mmCIF file of the C-alpha atoms, coordinates in Angstrom:
data_MODEL
# 
_entry.id   MODEL 
# 
loop_
_atom_site.group_PDB 
_atom_site.id 
_atom_site.type_symbol 
_atom_site.label_atom_id 
_atom_site.label_alt_id 
_atom_site.label_comp_id 
_atom_site.label_asym_id 
_atom_site.label_entity_id 
_atom_site.label_seq_id 
_atom_site.pdbx_PDB_ins_code 
_atom_site.Cartn_x 
_atom_site.Cartn_y 
_atom_site.Cartn_z 
_atom_site.occupancy 
_atom_site.B_iso_or_equiv 
_atom_site.pdbx_formal_charge 
_atom_site.auth_seq_id 
_atom_site.auth_comp_id 
_atom_site.auth_asym_id 
_atom_site.auth_atom_id 
_atom_site.pdbx_PDB_model_num 
ATOM 1   C CA . UNK A 1 1   ? -69.906 -4.520  31.537 1.00 0.00 ? 1   UNK A CA 1 
ATOM 2   C CA . UNK A 1 2   ? -66.329 -3.711  30.626 1.00 0.00 ? 2   UNK A CA 1 
ATOM 3   C CA . UNK A 1 3   ? -64.535 -1.087  32.652 1.00 0.00 ? 3   UNK A CA 1 
ATOM 4   C CA . UNK A 1 4   ? -63.267 1.766   30.489 1.00 0.00 ? 4   UNK A CA 1 
ATOM 5   C CA . UNK A 1 5   ? -59.667 2.357   31.495 1.00 0.00 ? 5   UNK A CA 1 
ATOM 6   C CA . UNK A 1 6   ? -58.908 5.559   29.598 1.00 0.00 ? 6   UNK A CA 1 
ATOM 7   C CA . UNK A 1 7   ? -61.334 8.370   30.459 1.00 0.00 ? 7   UNK A CA 1 
ATOM 8   C CA . UNK A 1 8   ? -59.571 10.831  28.139 1.00 0.00 ? 8   UNK A CA 1 
ATOM 9   C CA . UNK A 1 9   ? -60.159 8.514   25.166 1.00 0.00 ? 9   UNK A CA 1 
ATOM 10  C CA . UNK A 1 10  ? -63.817 8.203   26.157 1.00 0.00 ? 10  UNK A CA 1 
ATOM 11  C CA . UNK A 1 11  ? -64.211 11.988  26.181 1.00 0.00 ? 11  UNK A CA 1 
ATOM 12  C CA . UNK A 1 12  ? -62.638 12.297  22.708 1.00 0.00 ? 12  UNK A CA 1 
ATOM 13  C CA . UNK A 1 13  ? -64.824 9.547   21.212 1.00 0.00 ? 13  UNK A CA 1 
ATOM 14  C CA . UNK A 1 14  ? -68.007 10.967  22.768 1.00 0.00 ? 14  UNK A CA 1 
ATOM 15  C CA . UNK A 1 15  ? -67.267 14.390  21.243 1.00 0.00 ? 15  UNK A CA 1 
ATOM 16  C CA . UNK A 1 16  ? -66.347 12.827  17.876 1.00 0.00 ? 16  UNK A CA 1 
ATOM 17  C CA . UNK A 1 17  ? -69.582 10.793  17.869 1.00 0.00 ? 17  UNK A CA 1 
ATOM 18  C CA . UNK A 1 18  ? -71.550 13.910  18.809 1.00 0.00 ? 18  UNK A CA 1 
ATOM 19  C CA . UNK A 1 19  ? -70.038 15.821  15.875 1.00 0.00 ? 19  UNK A CA 1 
ATOM 20  C CA . UNK A 1 20  ? -70.710 12.896  13.516 1.00 0.00 ? 20  UNK A CA 1 
ATOM 21  C CA . UNK A 1 21  ? -67.092 12.216  12.537 1.00 0.00 ? 21  UNK A CA 1 
ATOM 22  C CA . UNK A 1 22  ? -67.093 8.652   13.929 1.00 0.00 ? 22  UNK A CA 1 
ATOM 23  C CA . UNK A 1 23  ? -69.682 5.875   14.100 1.00 0.00 ? 23  UNK A CA 1 
ATOM 24  C CA . UNK A 1 24  ? -70.788 4.321   17.374 1.00 0.00 ? 24  UNK A CA 1 
ATOM 25  C CA . UNK A 1 25  ? -69.554 0.890   16.264 1.00 0.00 ? 25  UNK A CA 1 
ATOM 26  C CA . UNK A 1 26  ? -66.072 2.211   15.578 1.00 0.00 ? 26  UNK A CA 1 
ATOM 27  C CA . UNK A 1 27  ? -65.940 4.200   18.823 1.00 0.00 ? 27  UNK A CA 1 
ATOM 28  C CA . UNK A 1 28  ? -67.131 1.167   20.804 1.00 0.00 ? 28  UNK A CA 1 
ATOM 29  C CA . UNK A 1 29  ? -64.527 -1.006  19.101 1.00 0.00 ? 29  UNK A CA 1 
ATOM 30  C CA . UNK A 1 30  ? -61.698 1.424   19.943 1.00 0.00 ? 30  UNK A CA 1 
ATOM 31  C CA . UNK A 1 31  ? -62.849 1.642   23.575 1.00 0.00 ? 31  UNK A CA 1 
ATOM 32  C CA . UNK A 1 32  ? -63.233 -2.132  23.872 1.00 0.00 ? 32  UNK A CA 1 
ATOM 33  C CA . UNK A 1 33  ? -66.934 -2.038  24.761 1.00 0.00 ? 33  UNK A CA 1 
ATOM 34  C CA . UNK A 1 34  ? -70.173 -3.008  23.028 1.00 0.00 ? 34  UNK A CA 1 
ATOM 35  C CA . UNK A 1 35  ? -72.052 -0.519  20.837 1.00 0.00 ? 35  UNK A CA 1 
ATOM 36  C CA . UNK A 1 36  ? -75.068 -0.766  23.141 1.00 0.00 ? 36  UNK A CA 1 
ATOM 37  C CA . UNK A 1 37  ? -72.966 0.239   26.154 1.00 0.00 ? 37  UNK A CA 1 
ATOM 38  C CA . UNK A 1 38  ? -71.488 3.125   24.154 1.00 0.00 ? 38  UNK A CA 1 
ATOM 39  C CA . UNK A 1 39  ? -75.019 4.331   23.302 1.00 0.00 ? 39  UNK A CA 1 
ATOM 40  C CA . UNK A 1 40  ? -75.939 4.173   26.989 1.00 0.00 ? 40  UNK A CA 1 
ATOM 41  C CA . UNK A 1 41  ? -72.879 6.238   27.967 1.00 0.00 ? 41  UNK A CA 1 
ATOM 42  C CA . UNK A 1 42  ? -73.626 8.693   25.163 1.00 0.00 ? 42  UNK A CA 1 
ATOM 43  C CA . UNK A 1 43  ? -77.228 9.099   26.370 1.00 0.00 ? 43  UNK A CA 1 
ATOM 44  C CA . UNK A 1 44  ? -75.973 9.996   29.864 1.00 0.00 ? 44  UNK A CA 1 
ATOM 45  C CA . UNK A 1 45  ? -73.403 12.351  28.312 1.00 0.00 ? 45  UNK A CA 1 
ATOM 46  C CA . UNK A 1 46  ? -76.103 14.149  26.277 1.00 0.00 ? 46  UNK A CA 1 
ATOM 47  C CA . UNK A 1 47  ? -78.506 14.496  29.209 1.00 0.00 ? 47  UNK A CA 1 
ATOM 48  C CA . UNK A 1 48  ? -75.978 15.709  31.807 1.00 0.00 ? 48  UNK A CA 1 
ATOM 49  C CA . UNK A 1 49  ? -73.414 17.400  29.587 1.00 0.00 ? 49  UNK A CA 1 
ATOM 50  C CA . UNK A 1 50  ? -70.521 15.759  31.412 1.00 0.00 ? 50  UNK A CA 1 
ATOM 51  C CA . UNK A 1 51  ? -68.786 12.407  31.121 1.00 0.00 ? 51  UNK A CA 1 
ATOM 52  C CA . UNK A 1 52  ? -70.466 9.835   33.403 1.00 0.00 ? 52  UNK A CA 1 
ATOM 53  C CA . UNK A 1 53  ? -68.494 8.373   36.300 1.00 0.00 ? 53  UNK A CA 1 
ATOM 54  C CA . UNK A 1 54  ? -68.012 4.750   35.326 1.00 0.00 ? 54  UNK A CA 1 
ATOM 55  C CA . UNK A 1 55  ? -66.756 2.217   37.834 1.00 0.00 ? 55  UNK A CA 1 
ATOM 56  C CA . UNK A 1 56  ? -67.730 4.325   40.871 1.00 0.00 ? 56  UNK A CA 1 
ATOM 57  C CA . UNK A 1 57  ? -70.200 3.134   43.530 1.00 0.00 ? 57  UNK A CA 1 
ATOM 58  C CA . UNK A 1 58  ? -70.400 -0.367  42.136 1.00 0.00 ? 58  UNK A CA 1 
ATOM 59  C CA . UNK A 1 59  ? -71.803 -3.298  44.078 1.00 0.00 ? 59  UNK A CA 1 
ATOM 60  C CA . UNK A 1 60  ? -74.072 -3.665  47.023 1.00 0.00 ? 60  UNK A CA 1 
ATOM 61  C CA . UNK A 1 61  ? -74.010 -0.798  49.523 1.00 0.00 ? 61  UNK A CA 1 
ATOM 62  C CA . UNK A 1 62  ? -72.448 -1.632  52.882 1.00 0.00 ? 62  UNK A CA 1 
ATOM 63  C CA . UNK A 1 63  ? -74.708 -1.875  55.898 1.00 0.00 ? 63  UNK A CA 1 
ATOM 64  C CA . UNK A 1 64  ? -73.851 0.013   59.046 1.00 0.00 ? 64  UNK A CA 1 
ATOM 65  C CA . UNK A 1 65  ? -73.621 -2.140  62.160 1.00 0.00 ? 65  UNK A CA 1 
ATOM 66  C CA . UNK A 1 66  ? -76.117 -0.954  64.812 1.00 0.00 ? 66  UNK A CA 1 
ATOM 67  C CA . UNK A 1 67  ? -74.672 0.275   68.101 1.00 0.00 ? 67  UNK A CA 1 
ATOM 68  C CA . UNK A 1 68  ? -76.955 -2.160  69.927 1.00 0.00 ? 68  UNK A CA 1 
ATOM 69  C CA . UNK A 1 69  ? -75.220 -5.106  68.226 1.00 0.00 ? 69  UNK A CA 1 
ATOM 70  C CA . UNK A 1 70  ? -71.809 -3.716  69.136 1.00 0.00 ? 70  UNK A CA 1 
ATOM 71  C CA . UNK A 1 71  ? -72.841 -3.506  72.790 1.00 0.00 ? 71  UNK A CA 1 
ATOM 72  C CA . UNK A 1 72  ? -74.224 -7.046  72.770 1.00 0.00 ? 72  UNK A CA 1 
ATOM 73  C CA . UNK A 1 73  ? -71.078 -8.479  71.151 1.00 0.00 ? 73  UNK A CA 1 
ATOM 74  C CA . UNK A 1 74  ? -68.821 -6.618  73.583 1.00 0.00 ? 74  UNK A CA 1 
ATOM 75  C CA . UNK A 1 75  ? -70.851 -7.774  76.586 1.00 0.00 ? 75  UNK A CA 1 
ATOM 76  C CA . UNK A 1 76  ? -70.960 -11.411 75.413 1.00 0.00 ? 76  UNK A CA 1 
ATOM 77  C CA . UNK A 1 77  ? -67.238 -11.447 74.631 1.00 0.00 ? 77  UNK A CA 1 
ATOM 78  C CA . UNK A 1 78  ? -66.354 -10.144 78.070 1.00 0.00 ? 78  UNK A CA 1 
ATOM 79  C CA . UNK A 1 79  ? -68.621 -12.772 79.609 1.00 0.00 ? 79  UNK A CA 1 
ATOM 80  C CA . UNK A 1 80  ? -67.586 -15.877 77.597 1.00 0.00 ? 80  UNK A CA 1 
ATOM 81  C CA . UNK A 1 81  ? -64.389 -15.003 75.617 1.00 0.00 ? 81  UNK A CA 1 
ATOM 82  C CA . UNK A 1 82  ? -65.516 -16.941 72.541 1.00 0.00 ? 82  UNK A CA 1 
ATOM 83  C CA . UNK A 1 83  ? -64.799 -16.658 68.865 1.00 0.00 ? 83  UNK A CA 1 
ATOM 84  C CA . UNK A 1 84  ? -67.341 -15.279 66.385 1.00 0.00 ? 84  UNK A CA 1 
ATOM 85  C CA . UNK A 1 85  ? -68.885 -18.638 65.471 1.00 0.00 ? 85  UNK A CA 1 
ATOM 86  C CA . UNK A 1 86  ? -69.612 -19.618 69.056 1.00 0.00 ? 86  UNK A CA 1 
ATOM 87  C CA . UNK A 1 87  ? -70.645 -16.114 69.960 1.00 0.00 ? 87  UNK A CA 1 
ATOM 88  C CA . UNK A 1 88  ? -73.270 -16.169 67.212 1.00 0.00 ? 88  UNK A CA 1 
ATOM 89  C CA . UNK A 1 89  ? -74.892 -19.179 68.880 1.00 0.00 ? 89  UNK A CA 1 
ATOM 90  C CA . UNK A 1 90  ? -74.706 -17.822 72.427 1.00 0.00 ? 90  UNK A CA 1 
ATOM 91  C CA . UNK A 1 91  ? -76.125 -14.444 71.395 1.00 0.00 ? 91  UNK A CA 1 
ATOM 92  C CA . UNK A 1 92  ? -79.014 -16.174 69.653 1.00 0.00 ? 92  UNK A CA 1 
ATOM 93  C CA . UNK A 1 93  ? -79.625 -18.420 72.685 1.00 0.00 ? 93  UNK A CA 1 
ATOM 94  C CA . UNK A 1 94  ? -79.528 -15.601 75.226 1.00 0.00 ? 94  UNK A CA 1 
ATOM 95  C CA . UNK A 1 95  ? -80.805 -12.527 73.349 1.00 0.00 ? 95  UNK A CA 1 
ATOM 96  C CA . UNK A 1 96  ? -82.798 -14.164 70.515 1.00 0.00 ? 96  UNK A CA 1 
ATOM 97  C CA . UNK A 1 97  ? -81.038 -11.884 68.020 1.00 0.00 ? 97  UNK A CA 1 
ATOM 98  C CA . UNK A 1 98  ? -79.484 -13.320 64.859 1.00 0.00 ? 98  UNK A CA 1 
ATOM 99  C CA . UNK A 1 99  ? -76.185 -11.533 64.213 1.00 0.00 ? 99  UNK A CA 1 
ATOM 100 C CA . UNK A 1 100 ? -74.081 -13.100 61.432 1.00 0.00 ? 100 UNK A CA 1 
ATOM 101 C CA . UNK A 1 101 ? -70.675 -14.369 62.557 1.00 0.00 ? 101 UNK A CA 1 
ATOM 102 C CA . UNK A 1 102 ? -68.945 -12.268 59.869 1.00 0.00 ? 102 UNK A CA 1 
ATOM 103 C CA . UNK A 1 103 ? -70.473 -9.137  61.412 1.00 0.00 ? 103 UNK A CA 1 
ATOM 104 C CA . UNK A 1 104 ? -69.501 -10.326 64.885 1.00 0.00 ? 104 UNK A CA 1 
ATOM 105 C CA . UNK A 1 105 ? -65.933 -10.816 63.679 1.00 0.00 ? 105 UNK A CA 1 
ATOM 106 C CA . UNK A 1 106 ? -65.843 -7.267  62.227 1.00 0.00 ? 106 UNK A CA 1 
ATOM 107 C CA . UNK A 1 107 ? -67.064 -5.886  65.556 1.00 0.00 ? 107 UNK A CA 1 
ATOM 108 C CA . UNK A 1 108 ? -64.466 -7.960  67.423 1.00 0.00 ? 108 UNK A CA 1 
ATOM 109 C CA . UNK A 1 109 ? -61.741 -6.596  65.123 1.00 0.00 ? 109 UNK A CA 1 
ATOM 110 C CA . UNK A 1 110 ? -62.961 -3.067  65.819 1.00 0.00 ? 110 UNK A CA 1 
ATOM 111 C CA . UNK A 1 111 ? -62.735 -3.574  69.599 1.00 0.00 ? 111 UNK A CA 1 
ATOM 112 C CA . UNK A 1 112 ? -59.429 -5.454  69.388 1.00 0.00 ? 112 UNK A CA 1 
ATOM 113 C CA . UNK A 1 113 ? -60.875 -8.763  70.617 1.00 0.00 ? 113 UNK A CA 1 
ATOM 114 C CA . UNK A 1 114 ? -59.741 -10.508 67.410 1.00 0.00 ? 114 UNK A CA 1 
ATOM 115 C CA . UNK A 1 115 ? -56.928 -10.037 64.954 1.00 0.00 ? 115 UNK A CA 1 
ATOM 116 C CA . UNK A 1 116 ? -56.409 -10.704 61.265 1.00 0.00 ? 116 UNK A CA 1 
ATOM 117 C CA . UNK A 1 117 ? -54.466 -13.881 60.577 1.00 0.00 ? 117 UNK A CA 1 
ATOM 118 C CA . UNK A 1 118 ? -52.164 -13.631 57.579 1.00 0.00 ? 118 UNK A CA 1 
ATOM 119 C CA . UNK A 1 119 ? -52.346 -17.359 56.878 1.00 0.00 ? 119 UNK A CA 1 
ATOM 120 C CA . UNK A 1 120 ? -56.132 -17.214 56.483 1.00 0.00 ? 120 UNK A CA 1 
ATOM 121 C CA . UNK A 1 121 ? -56.149 -14.231 54.104 1.00 0.00 ? 121 UNK A CA 1 
ATOM 122 C CA . UNK A 1 122 ? -54.710 -16.187 51.168 1.00 0.00 ? 122 UNK A CA 1 
ATOM 123 C CA . UNK A 1 123 ? -56.939 -17.485 48.403 1.00 0.00 ? 123 UNK A CA 1 
ATOM 124 C CA . UNK A 1 124 ? -57.480 -21.184 48.804 1.00 0.00 ? 124 UNK A CA 1 
ATOM 125 C CA . UNK A 1 125 ? -56.927 -23.518 45.919 1.00 0.00 ? 125 UNK A CA 1 
ATOM 126 C CA . UNK A 1 126 ? -60.062 -25.606 45.395 1.00 0.00 ? 126 UNK A CA 1 
ATOM 127 C CA . UNK A 1 127 ? -59.704 -29.203 46.517 1.00 0.00 ? 127 UNK A CA 1 
ATOM 128 C CA . UNK A 1 128 ? -60.749 -31.608 43.799 1.00 0.00 ? 128 UNK A CA 1 
ATOM 129 C CA . UNK A 1 129 ? -60.974 -35.236 44.708 1.00 0.00 ? 129 UNK A CA 1 
ATOM 130 C CA . UNK A 1 130 ? -59.842 -37.996 42.333 1.00 0.00 ? 130 UNK A CA 1 
ATOM 131 C CA . UNK A 1 131 ? -59.029 -35.668 39.436 1.00 0.00 ? 131 UNK A CA 1 
ATOM 132 C CA . UNK A 1 132 ? -57.380 -37.400 36.493 1.00 0.00 ? 132 UNK A CA 1 
ATOM 133 C CA . UNK A 1 133 ? -56.459 -36.322 32.962 1.00 0.00 ? 133 UNK A CA 1 
ATOM 134 C CA . UNK A 1 134 ? -58.076 -39.283 31.229 1.00 0.00 ? 134 UNK A CA 1 
ATOM 135 C CA . UNK A 1 135 ? -61.143 -41.380 31.834 1.00 0.00 ? 135 UNK A CA 1 
ATOM 136 C CA . UNK A 1 136 ? -60.615 -44.872 33.244 1.00 0.00 ? 136 UNK A CA 1 
ATOM 137 C CA . UNK A 1 137 ? -57.214 -43.974 34.715 1.00 0.00 ? 137 UNK A CA 1 
ATOM 138 C CA . UNK A 1 138 ? -58.820 -44.248 38.160 1.00 0.00 ? 138 UNK A CA 1 
ATOM 139 C CA . UNK A 1 139 ? -62.001 -46.137 38.979 1.00 0.00 ? 139 UNK A CA 1 
ATOM 140 C CA . UNK A 1 140 ? -63.458 -47.415 42.186 1.00 0.00 ? 140 UNK A CA 1 
ATOM 141 C CA . UNK A 1 141 ? -66.150 -49.861 43.180 1.00 0.00 ? 141 UNK A CA 1 
ATOM 142 C CA . UNK A 1 142 ? -68.946 -49.170 45.635 1.00 0.00 ? 142 UNK A CA 1 
ATOM 143 C CA . UNK A 1 143 ? -70.939 -51.976 47.223 1.00 0.00 ? 143 UNK A CA 1 
ATOM 144 C CA . UNK A 1 144 ? -74.225 -51.811 49.118 1.00 0.00 ? 144 UNK A CA 1 
ATOM 145 C CA . UNK A 1 145 ? -76.371 -54.525 50.638 1.00 0.00 ? 145 UNK A CA 1 
ATOM 146 C CA . UNK A 1 146 ? -80.028 -53.766 51.298 1.00 0.00 ? 146 UNK A CA 1 
ATOM 147 C CA . UNK A 1 147 ? -81.373 -54.817 54.694 1.00 0.00 ? 147 UNK A CA 1 
ATOM 148 C CA . UNK A 1 148 ? -84.939 -54.750 53.390 1.00 0.00 ? 148 UNK A CA 1 
ATOM 149 C CA . UNK A 1 149 ? -84.936 -57.230 50.514 1.00 0.00 ? 149 UNK A CA 1 
ATOM 150 C CA . UNK A 1 150 ? -81.415 -58.699 50.661 1.00 0.00 ? 150 UNK A CA 1 
ATOM 151 C CA . UNK A 1 151 ? -80.388 -57.387 47.250 1.00 0.00 ? 151 UNK A CA 1 
ATOM 152 C CA . UNK A 1 152 ? -76.828 -56.312 46.739 1.00 0.00 ? 152 UNK A CA 1 
ATOM 153 C CA . UNK A 1 153 ? -75.767 -53.482 44.447 1.00 0.00 ? 153 UNK A CA 1 
ATOM 154 C CA . UNK A 1 154 ? -72.333 -53.106 42.942 1.00 0.00 ? 154 UNK A CA 1 
ATOM 155 C CA . UNK A 1 155 ? -71.379 -50.004 40.941 1.00 0.00 ? 155 UNK A CA 1 
ATOM 156 C CA . UNK A 1 156 ? -68.163 -49.161 39.146 1.00 0.00 ? 156 UNK A CA 1 
ATOM 157 C CA . UNK A 1 157 ? -67.481 -45.413 39.066 1.00 0.00 ? 157 UNK A CA 1 
ATOM 158 C CA . UNK A 1 158 ? -65.009 -43.458 36.927 1.00 0.00 ? 158 UNK A CA 1 
ATOM 159 C CA . UNK A 1 159 ? -63.283 -40.887 39.132 1.00 0.00 ? 159 UNK A CA 1 
ATOM 160 C CA . UNK A 1 160 ? -62.265 -38.509 36.319 1.00 0.00 ? 160 UNK A CA 1 
ATOM 161 C CA . UNK A 1 161 ? -65.730 -38.075 34.782 1.00 0.00 ? 161 UNK A CA 1 
ATOM 162 C CA . UNK A 1 162 ? -67.670 -39.126 37.933 1.00 0.00 ? 162 UNK A CA 1 
ATOM 163 C CA . UNK A 1 163 ? -69.944 -41.303 35.827 1.00 0.00 ? 163 UNK A CA 1 
ATOM 164 C CA . UNK A 1 164 ? -71.347 -44.727 36.645 1.00 0.00 ? 164 UNK A CA 1 
ATOM 165 C CA . UNK A 1 165 ? -69.717 -47.187 34.259 1.00 0.00 ? 165 UNK A CA 1 
ATOM 166 C CA . UNK A 1 166 ? -71.438 -50.352 35.428 1.00 0.00 ? 166 UNK A CA 1 
ATOM 167 C CA . UNK A 1 167 ? -74.054 -51.179 37.993 1.00 0.00 ? 167 UNK A CA 1 
ATOM 168 C CA . UNK A 1 168 ? -75.717 -54.485 38.751 1.00 0.00 ? 168 UNK A CA 1 
ATOM 169 C CA . UNK A 1 169 ? -77.981 -56.093 41.321 1.00 0.00 ? 169 UNK A CA 1 
ATOM 170 C CA . UNK A 1 170 ? -77.353 -59.485 42.799 1.00 0.00 ? 170 UNK A CA 1 
ATOM 171 C CA . UNK A 1 171 ? -79.897 -61.387 44.861 1.00 0.00 ? 171 UNK A CA 1 
ATOM 172 C CA . UNK A 1 172 ? -78.371 -63.800 47.341 1.00 0.00 ? 172 UNK A CA 1 
ATOM 173 C CA . UNK A 1 173 ? -80.527 -66.329 49.102 1.00 0.00 ? 173 UNK A CA 1 
ATOM 174 C CA . UNK A 1 174 ? -79.519 -66.368 52.727 1.00 0.00 ? 174 UNK A CA 1 
ATOM 175 C CA . UNK A 1 175 ? -80.283 -70.104 53.197 1.00 0.00 ? 175 UNK A CA 1 
ATOM 176 C CA . UNK A 1 176 ? -77.592 -71.087 50.671 1.00 0.00 ? 176 UNK A CA 1 
ATOM 177 C CA . UNK A 1 177 ? -75.144 -68.463 51.789 1.00 0.00 ? 177 UNK A CA 1 
ATOM 178 C CA . UNK A 1 178 ? -74.942 -69.463 55.415 1.00 0.00 ? 178 UNK A CA 1 
ATOM 179 C CA . UNK A 1 179 ? -75.328 -73.220 55.056 1.00 0.00 ? 179 UNK A CA 1 
ATOM 180 C CA . UNK A 1 180 ? -72.380 -75.227 56.347 1.00 0.00 ? 180 UNK A CA 1 
# 
């Protein structure tokens, strides 16, 4: 769903489409939306007589935190002085109530037990291990020896594509290996 930025334009195109002076495809193209979405908006416009509110009340509705939870969090914080993660575990151990640590943190912010940290509000750049532009510019070898049957496995892995390039088993007889 594309958000319509210009409500005045939408009103003009809905009236023009209603009068028959413009096609739905053309109106949708000018608004930057699909024809199907334009038809949906037009249907709402015809049934209510007013332009629908688009982009309002989107997403999941927020849950209200029960007063009981607030009291429990306040009581546990005054008793133990812990952060939200540890408080989640102690509340579950003592009260057998599962309160998410994010909710606990919101309650702690409300009471002034916690504060927002500017350094933790930034968007983190994802950490990608062994990223290379080209395949075979970085490879590594993994080695494993089985304790059950004595077989050894060696694999060569490409770090850029994360694919196994080569893998082979090798069976070593222990009597020849350790003979002096």
